[in-house]
C-alpha positions as CSV (number, residue, x, y, z in Angstrom):
1,M,5.3,-9.8,10.6
2,T,3.6,-12.0,12.8
3,A,0.0,-12.5,13.2
4,G,-0.5,-10.2,16.2
5,S,1.1,-7.3,14.6
6,L,-1.0,-7.9,11.6
7,T,-4.1,-7.6,13.8
8,K,-2.8,-4.7,15.9
9,S,-1.9,-2.8,12.5
10,A,-5.6,-3.5,11.3
11,I,-7.3,-2.3,14.4
12,F,-7.2,1.5,13.6
13,P,-8.3,1.1,10.0
14,I,-11.6,-1.2,11.2
15,A,-12.3,1.1,13.7
16,L,-12.4,4.2,11.3
17,I,-14.2,2.3,8.7
18,L,-16.8,1.3,11.4
19,V,-17.2,4.9,12.7
20,W,-17.4,6.2,9.4
21,W,-20.3,4.0,8.3
22,F,-22.4,3.7,11.5
23,I,-21.3,7.2,13.2
24,V,-21.2,9.7,10.7
25,P,-25.1,9.1,9.6
26,L,-26.0,9.2,13.1
27,A,-24.5,12.4,13.9
28,S,-25.8,14.0,10.7
29,V,-22.8,15.3,9.4
30,P,-23.5,17.1,6.1
31,D,-22.4,15.4,3.2
32,R,-20.4,18.6,2.0
33,Y,-18.1,17.7,5.0
34,L,-18.2,14.0,5.1
35,P,-20.7,11.9,3.4
36,G,-21.5,8.6,4.6
37,L,-19.4,5.7,3.7
38,G,-22.2,3.7,2.2
39,A,-23.0,6.5,-0.4
40,V,-19.4,6.8,-1.1
41,V,-18.9,3.3,-1.9
42,G,-22.2,3.2,-4.2
43,N,-20.6,6.2,-6.1
44,A,-17.4,4.3,-6.5
45,M,-19.3,1.3,-8.3
46,M,-21.1,3.2,-10.4
47,A,-17.9,5.0,-11.7
48,M,-15.9,1.5,-11.7
49,P,-15.0,1.2,-15.2
50,E,-13.9,4.6,-15.5
51,L,-12.2,4.2,-12.0
52,V,-10.2,1.3,-13.2
53,A,-9.1,2.6,-16.4
54,A,-7.8,5.8,-14.3
55,I,-5.9,3.5,-11.9
56,G,-4.2,1.8,-14.7
57,R,-3.0,4.9,-16.5
58,T,-1.7,6.8,-13.4
59,G,-0.1,3.6,-12.1
60,L,1.8,3.1,-15.3
61,E,2.8,6.5,-15.2
62,A,4.1,6.4,-11.8
63,L,5.6,3.3,-12.1
64,L,7.6,4.1,-15.3
65,G,8.8,7.1,-13.4
66,F,9.7,5.5,-10.2
67,G,11.6,2.7,-12.0
68,L,13.8,5.5,-13.9
69,A,14.2,7.4,-10.5
70,A,15.2,3.8,-8.7
71,G,17.9,3.5,-11.2
72,A,18.9,7.0,-11.8
73,G,19.1,7.6,-8.0
74,V,21.2,4.7,-6.7
75,I,23.7,5.4,-9.6
76,W,24.1,9.3,-8.7
77,G,24.1,8.6,-4.9
78,T,26.8,6.1,-5.5
79,L,28.6,8.8,-7.5
80,F,28.0,11.2,-4.4
81,A,29.7,8.9,-2.2
82,K,32.5,8.1,-4.4
83,V,33.4,11.6,-5.7
84,G,33.5,14.4,-3.1
85,L,33.9,17.1,-5.6
86,L,30.7,15.8,-7.3
87,E,28.7,15.9,-3.9
88,R,29.7,19.4,-3.4
89,A,28.9,20.5,-6.8
90,V,26.0,18.6,-7.9
91,L,24.0,17.9,-4.7
92,P,23.2,21.5,-3.8
93,L,21.7,22.0,-7.5
94,F,19.5,18.8,-6.7
95,V,18.5,20.4,-3.3
96,A,17.5,23.9,-4.9
97,L,15.4,22.0,-7.7
98,Q,13.4,20.3,-4.9
99,T,12.3,23.7,-3.5
100,I,10.6,24.5,-6.8
101,P,6.8,23.9,-6.7
102,V,5.9,20.9,-8.6
103,V,3.1,22.6,-10.3
104,A,5.4,25.2,-11.8
105,F,7.9,22.5,-12.8
106,G,5.0,20.4,-14.2
107,A,4.1,23.4,-16.4
108,I,7.7,23.3,-18.1
109,V,7.8,20.0,-18.6
110,V,4.6,19.7,-20.4
111,I,6.0,22.8,-22.4
112,W,9.2,20.5,-23.3
113,F,7.6,17.3,-24.0
114,G,3.7,18.1,-24.7
115,N,0.8,16.7,-23.2
116,T,2.4,13.3,-23.4
117,L,2.8,10.0,-21.3
118,L,6.6,11.0,-21.0
119,A,5.7,14.4,-19.5
120,K,3.8,12.7,-16.8
121,V,6.6,10.0,-16.5
122,F,9.1,12.7,-16.0
123,I,7.2,14.7,-13.4
124,S,6.8,11.5,-11.6
125,F,10.7,11.0,-12.0
126,F,11.6,14.4,-10.7
127,L,9.9,13.9,-7.4
128,A,10.9,10.4,-6.9
129,F,14.6,10.8,-7.4
130,F,15.8,13.1,-4.9
131,P,14.9,11.0,-1.7
132,I,16.2,7.7,-3.5
133,S,19.8,9.5,-4.2
134,V,20.1,11.0,-1.1
135,N,19.3,7.7,1.0
136,T,21.6,5.8,-1.2
137,L,24.4,8.5,-0.5
138,Q,23.8,8.4,3.4
139,G,23.7,4.6,3.4
140,L,26.9,4.3,1.4
141,K,28.5,6.8,3.8
142,A,27.4,4.9,6.9
143,V,28.9,1.5,5.9
144,N,31.8,0.5,8.5
145,A,35.2,1.4,6.9
146,Q,36.8,-1.5,8.7
147,R,34.9,-3.7,6.8
148,I,35.8,-2.2,3.6
149,D,39.6,-2.2,4.4
150,L,39.2,-6.1,5.9
151,F,37.5,-7.1,2.4
152,R,40.1,-5.0,0.3
153,S,43.2,-6.8,2.3
154,F,41.9,-10.0,0.6
155,G,42.8,-8.3,-2.7
156,A,39.1,-7.7,-3.6
157,S,38.6,-4.9,-6.3
158,S,37.1,-1.6,-5.7
159,C,33.8,-3.1,-7.9
160,K,33.9,-6.6,-6.0
161,T,33.9,-4.4,-2.6
162,Y,31.0,-2.1,-3.7
163,R,28.8,-5.3,-5.1
164,S,29.7,-7.4,-1.8
165,V,30.1,-5.0,0.9
166,E,29.1,-1.4,0.4
167,L,25.8,-2.1,-1.5
168,P,24.4,-4.6,0.8
169,A,25.1,-2.4,3.8
170,A,23.4,0.7,2.3
171,L,20.3,-1.3,1.2
172,P,18.2,-0.7,4.2
173,N,18.8,3.2,3.7
174,I,17.9,2.7,-0.1
175,A,14.7,1.2,0.8
176,V,13.8,3.9,2.6
177,G,14.4,6.1,-0.2
178,L,12.5,3.7,-2.5
179,K,9.2,3.6,-0.3
180,T,9.2,7.5,-0.2
181,G,9.9,7.7,-3.7
182,V,7.2,5.6,-4.9
183,S,4.6,7.6,-2.9
184,L,6.1,10.7,-4.6
185,A,6.0,9.2,-8.0
186,L,2.3,8.7,-7.7
187,V,1.7,12.1,-6.6
188,G,3.8,13.2,-9.8
189,A,1.9,11.5,-12.0
190,I,-1.6,13.1,-10.6
191,V,0.0,16.3,-10.8
192,G,1.1,15.9,-14.3
193,E,-2.4,15.0,-15.3
194,W,-3.9,18.5,-14.1
195,F,-2.2,20.0,-17.0
196,G,-4.5,17.9,-19.4
197,D,-5.3,14.5,-20.4
198,T,-8.2,12.3,-21.2
199,T,-8.0,9.8,-18.3
200,G,-6.1,9.3,-15.0
201,L,-7.1,9.6,-11.2
202,G,-5.6,13.2,-11.7
203,V,-8.3,14.1,-14.4
204,M,-11.0,12.5,-12.5
205,L,-10.0,14.6,-9.6
206,L,-10.0,17.7,-11.3
207,Q,-13.4,17.0,-12.9
208,A,-15.0,16.1,-9.6
209,L,-13.8,19.8,-8.1
210,Y,-15.1,21.4,-11.1
211,F,-18.6,20.1,-10.5
212,E,-17.9,20.2,-6.7
213,D,-18.7,16.3,-6.7
214,V,-18.1,15.6,-3.0
215,L,-18.9,11.7,-3.1
216,R,-16.6,11.5,-6.6
217,T,-13.8,13.6,-4.5
218,W,-13.9,11.1,-1.5
219,V,-13.8,8.2,-3.9
220,L,-10.7,9.5,-5.3
221,I,-9.3,10.2,-2.3
222,I,-9.7,6.7,-1.0
223,T,-8.6,5.2,-4.4
224,T,-5.4,7.2,-4.5
225,G,-4.8,6.4,-0.7
226,L,-5.3,2.6,-1.5
227,V,-3.0,2.9,-4.8
228,G,-0.5,4.5,-2.9
229,G,-0.6,2.2,0.2
230,T,-0.3,-0.7,-2.4
231,F,3.1,0.8,-4.0
232,Y,4.4,1.1,-0.6
233,G,3.5,-2.3,0.8
234,L,5.1,-3.9,-2.3
235,I,8.4,-2.3,-1.5
236,A,8.3,-2.9,2.1
237,L,7.3,-6.6,1.4
238,F,10.5,-6.6,-0.8
239,E,12.3,-5.1,2.2
240,R,11.3,-7.6,4.6
241,N,11.9,-10.6,2.4
242,F,15.0,-9.6,0.7
243,I,17.0,-7.2,3.1
244,W,16.6,-9.3,6.0
245,W,19.9,-8.0,7.9
246,R,18.2,-4.5,8.0
247,S,18.3,-2.8,11.3
248,E,15.0,-3.2,13.4
């Protein structure tokens, strides 16, 4: 990404901050709808110790769930691409599972594992797994068959062909799934905390909603957005630096 493109990308966020900071108070927008940015920042500073602990807890849950989903998603996506019967028999089941509301699924998970870290990680895994596996499948199916045949004509085994040709060609698609999955993993961690916990962004959000604390709610909206954006940005940075042959 060039300096020029970075500057263009920063224009809208900077403009939004300026509007929020100066225009909202001048327009006398009621705090119930949109409090001033200065008040939101002040509230965040007062809650900083609790906020840092919550970010650490929720971030850990999301990253553990995402890590498991990334490994399992690539494996299952590969199996779907290689075994047609498995794709036809199991993939529709995964699609059906995605239609279950995460709140309903989360309740079952908490019953299974109790109100533990494992339950939150499992919910994060559940949400992140599907886009990673599907994008892996699509990426492998899109690989040029002539390249595979050429590689095999030189005596390469199926495993070597997969490592040297198919997987590298599918990585741009897999990266798309990873970027979607890491965002969903954070959502899963937050929702999992709604079923009971002592710390975490989800816990703080529920408390803010219960007490109708508008300032704290906006603090948490911004915080979760920044955490999710950071996770997404790290995957995008990895993609930009290590998947240099991706399609632009």
